[in-house]
N, C-alpha and C positions, 0 to 999 in steps of 0.2 A: 584437569583427568585424576581421579578418584583412587585413592590408594585402598590397595585387600591391607586386610590383617584381622588372622583370629580372634575367635571372643576369647580367649587365654592371652592368649599375648595386650588384649587392647584391655580385659580387669586383672591384667598386670601394669601399664604402665597410667585408668584409675588408678592404684593400688598406691603407685610410684607418689602420684601426682596428692595422696592423699599425705603421704609424708614429709613434702614439703609445707604444710599448714603447721607454724610455727605452734611449736607443746607449752606456749600458753596460750594460745586459741583451740586448738585437738581437746585439750583437757577440756571445752567451758560447754562441750560440746556435750548435749544431754539428752540420752533416749533419741537418738537417731542411728537409719544405719541410712550405709551406701549403695543400690544399686545397682546392676550394669544389664544394661537388655537390649538387643539388637535394635526394636524401636521406638516411639510415642504409643499411647496409645488413638484411637481412636477418634478422639474427643480434643489432642491436641494438634499443632501443626505438625504439616510430615517433616519440618525441618528442624523439630528442636532436636537442641544439640543436649540438654540438662534438665529436670524441671523435680521441683522440690514443694510435698503433700506433708502438711504439720502444722504448726500449733509452734511459728517463734518464739523464740526468748521471752522478746519484748511483751508479747501478750498472753504469760502463762499468768497464773494469781495465782493464790492461795484454792481452787477448784483441780485443780491440774495432778493429777497422779491418778493411776489404774489403767492409763494408756493402752495404746497402744503406741510401741516406737512411729516418729517420726518418718521419710522416706524420703530419701535422692533419690535423683531417677541420673546415670548420664546415658547418650544413649549412642552406641557405635558405630549402627550406619548410617545417619546425618553425618555422625561426625565424618565418620568416611568420606562422604558424597566430594565433603569443601575440603579435603584435605588431600595432598600433591606431592605427602613427603611420613616419613615417618614424624618431624623434625615440625610438621607443619599439627602431623596428631598430634603429639604433645605437649605444646604450646595449646592444640584447644582444647587438647579434653585439663590440663592443670588450669583453665581463665575456666571450665566450665565447674570443674569442682568448687574455685572458692567459690565461682555466683552460686551456687547453689548456699554456701554452707553462710556464706554471706545471709544469704534469708530467713536459714535460725537460727541468724544475728539477729529478725527485720532491719534488716540494710534492704531497700527499696531499689526496684529498677534502675529509678531516675540516677541514683546516687551508685550503684555498678557502675554505671552506663559514665560517667564523674569520672570515675576515677580510673580510669579502661579494662573491666572488667563485664560491657553489656553486648 
């Protein structure tokens, strides 16, 4: 049974998950914002929990500059649909935030699955 959680409360969980990212990594995040949306865009599968849209740090060269920030999206309704408790939502949000930040650092989905963040 899916849990219900308001947008403000869900955004607070995302903020808390971001606060748990170690400072050594958080300070390396460059030109990137995290956004919370209710649903993924139509071109994404409807059960997508998060999405990274940008140029990973590992692919930026001397040409990089004057560009809009990368975007990490965390999707509320698909996350709530797979959770039965607030604790599960908190865990899924944390995993999704770490997963998408890792993409910003150039970490592949395959490697994230190996590390338990798939």
